C-alpha positions as a printed Julia matrix, in Angstrom:
105×3 Matrix{Float64}:
  0.0     0.0    0.0
  1.26    3.49  -0.81
 -0.87    5.57   1.57
  1.12    5.04   4.78
 -0.56    1.82   5.92
  1.7    -0.48   7.95
  1.28   -4.23   7.68
  2.87   -6.81   9.93
  2.67  -10.46   8.9
 -0.01   -9.55   6.36
 -2.23   -7.78   8.93
 -2.93   -4.03   8.93
 -1.48   -2.7   12.22
 -1.25    1.08  11.87
 -1.19    4.03   9.47
  1.39    6.78   9.21
 -0.11   10.18   8.46
  1.28   11.97   5.44
  1.28   15.79   5.35
  2.92   18.63   3.46
  3.96   21.91   5.07
  4.51   25.38   3.71
  8.23   25.45   2.9
  8.55   29.2    2.31
  9.51   29.65   5.98
 12.55   27.64   7.06
 11.42   27.75  10.69
  8.27   25.76   9.86
  8.96   22.62  11.92
 10.72   22.32  15.27
 13.24   19.52  15.69
 12.54   17.55  18.86
 15.43   15.12  18.38
 16.07   11.68  16.93
 14.77   12.72  13.5
 11.39   13.81  14.89
  9.76   17.18  14.21
  6.84   19.01  15.82
  4.5    21.41  14.06
  3.99   24.74  15.85
  0.34   25.79  16.31
  0.8    28.74  13.94
  1.84   26.5   11.03
 -0.9    25.43   8.64
 -0.85   21.92   7.26
 -1.42   21.61   3.55
 -3.33   18.69   2.09
 -0.88   15.89   1.3
  0.1    15.66  -2.34
 -1.74   12.72  -3.95
  1.5    11.85  -5.74
  3.23   11.18  -2.38
  3.8     7.49  -1.79
  5.15    5.59   1.19
  6.18    2.0    0.7
  6.85   -0.45   3.51
 10.09   -2.39   3.34
 11.92    0.2    1.22
 14.73    2.56   2.17
 14.76    6.17   1.05
 17.9     7.24  -0.75
 19.84   10.17   0.57
 19.42   13.42  -1.32
 23.14   14.11  -0.88
 25.86   12.77  -3.13
 28.53   11.63  -0.63
 31.41   12.02  -3.11
 30.48   15.62  -3.98
 29.9    16.43  -0.31
 33.35   15.07   0.59
 35.01   17.04  -2.23
 33.24   20.21  -1.05
 34.36   19.57   2.55
 37.98   19.06   1.46
 37.84   22.24  -0.63
 36.42   24.24   2.28
 39.0    22.8    4.67
 41.84   23.78   2.32
 40.41   27.3    2.03
 40.27   27.47   5.83
 43.88   26.28   6.09
 44.96   28.9    3.52
 43.26   31.67   5.5
 44.75   30.37   8.74
 48.23   30.24   7.21
 47.95   33.8    5.87
 46.94   35.05   9.33
 49.93   33.23  10.87
 52.3    34.81   8.3
 50.86   38.26   9.01
 51.23   37.65  12.75
 54.88   36.58  12.31
 55.56   39.66  10.17
 54.05   41.98  12.78
 56.0    40.22  15.54
 59.22   40.68  13.58
 58.46   44.38  12.94
 57.77   44.95  16.64
 60.97   43.24  17.79
 63.19   44.9   15.18
 61.74   48.4   15.6
 62.26   48.15  19.35
 66.02   47.53  18.95
 68.13   50.69  19.25
 71.3    50.57  17.19
């Protein structure tokens, strides 16, 4: 069944409710932990899309490509290291200026 019905050993045991929410506001749902979300009273539920299907015994694929995510993380880390190194070089230059200017010859 594709409407959220749960079957155990061929017997209907429960139904998971399907709902859509207005996604124009990113603060729509409140995370309550462990992958669970609560709907604030001010948020209006929208009728579930009839095209939405939930199948028992199937796993949902991630909407993230792990290879691209890893490449992006490496790129960001290298940019961070570059910025950190440039700050260290500037700090060493200022330290050298301070110590050399302070010497009376």
